[in-house]
C-alpha positions in Angstrom: -143.3 -142.8 4.9 -146.8 -140.9 5.3 -148.4 -139.3 2.5 -150.4 -135.8 2.8 -153.3 -136.1 0.3 -156.0 -133.5 -1.0 -159.3 -134.9 -2.5 -162.1 -133.1 -3.8 -165.7 -134.5 -3.6 -168.5 -132.7 -5.8 -171.9 -133.6 -4.3 -174.7 -135.0 -6.7 -177.9 -133.1 -6.8 -179.7 -133.2 -3.3 -176.7 -135.3 -1.9 -175.1 -132.6 0.1 -175.9 -133.7 3.5 -175.1 -137.2 3.0 -171.7 -136.2 1.5 -171.0 -134.2 4.7 -171.9 -137.2 6.8 -169.4 -139.3 4.9 -166.7 -136.7 5.1 -167.4 -136.6 8.8 -167.0 -140.2 9.1 -164.1 -140.7 6.8 -160.9 -139.6 8.8 -162.0 -141.1 12.2 -162.6 -144.4 10.5 -159.2 -144.4 8.9 -157.7 -143.6 12.1 -159.6 -146.4 13.9 -158.3 -148.7 11.2 -154.7 -147.7 11.7 -154.5 -145.9 8.1 -154.2 -142.3 8.8 -152.1 -140.3 11.1 -153.2 -138.0 14.0 -152.5 -134.8 12.1 -155.6 -132.8 12.0 -157.5 -133.1 8.8 -158.9 -130.1 7.0 -162.3 -129.9 5.2 -163.2 -126.8 3.0 -166.0 -125.9 0.6 -165.3 -124.5 -3.0 -167.9 -122.0 -4.2 -169.8 -124.7 -6.2 -170.3 -126.8 -3.1 -167.6 -129.2 -3.8 -165.8 -130.3 -0.5 -162.1 -130.5 -0.4 -160.5 -132.8 2.3 -156.9 -132.7 3.4 -155.4 -135.6 5.5 -152.5 -137.8 5.9 -152.2 -141.5 5.2 -150.0 -143.4 7.6 -148.1 -144.8 4.5 -148.4 -145.6 1.0 -149.2 -149.1 2.0 -151.9 -147.7 4.1 -153.9 -146.9 0.9 -153.8 -150.5 -0.3 -154.8 -151.8 3.2 -157.7 -149.3 3.2 -159.1 -150.9 -0.1 -159.0 -154.3 1.6 -160.8 -153.2 4.7 -164.5 -153.7 4.5 -165.6 -151.0 6.8 -163.6 -148.6 4.6 -165.0 -150.0 1.4 -168.5 -149.5 2.7 -168.0 -145.9 3.5 -166.3 -145.4 0.1 -169.4 -146.9 -1.5 -171.5 -144.3 0.3 -169.2 -141.6 -1.1 -169.7 -143.0 -4.5 -173.5 -142.8 -4.1 -173.6 -139.2 -3.2 -170.5 -137.5 -5.0 -168.1 -137.4 -7.8 -164.5 -137.4 -7.3 -163.0 -134.4 -9.1 -159.3 -133.1 -9.9 -158.5 -130.3 -8.0 -157.7 -128.5 -11.3 -161.5 -128.6 -12.1 -161.9 -126.1 -9.2 -161.9 -122.4 -10.1 -160.4 -121.7 -6.6 -157.3 -123.7 -7.8 -156.5 -121.6 -10.6 -155.2 -118.5 -8.6 -152.2 -118.3 -6.4 -154.0 -118.1 -3.0 -156.8 -120.5 -3.6 -159.8 -119.3 -1.4 -162.0 -121.9 0.1 -164.7 -121.7 2.9 -163.5 -123.3 6.0 -165.9 -126.2 7.3 -166.2 -127.2 11.0 -167.1 -131.0 11.4 
């Protein structure tokens, strides 16, 4: 069974462009690797610059397989160098019923 996930990436100072590049590369790589579905992904920006990505893993086991994929690990290392992963609850937008985010075109 697939899993729809929402992840928030807060860029480190001066790393906004690199983070955007990582997010652009993320879903296409997961799809090429047979780890994510073809469901369209969504990327949004919070007021503080945090990027929020919504995508669908092919299955729960796909997450484990991603961790063992060297190409995916390399991309995740790039993410780790340019951002911090933050819980959605840390975003002020998520404290209201209709959470407003700026849509991003990748």
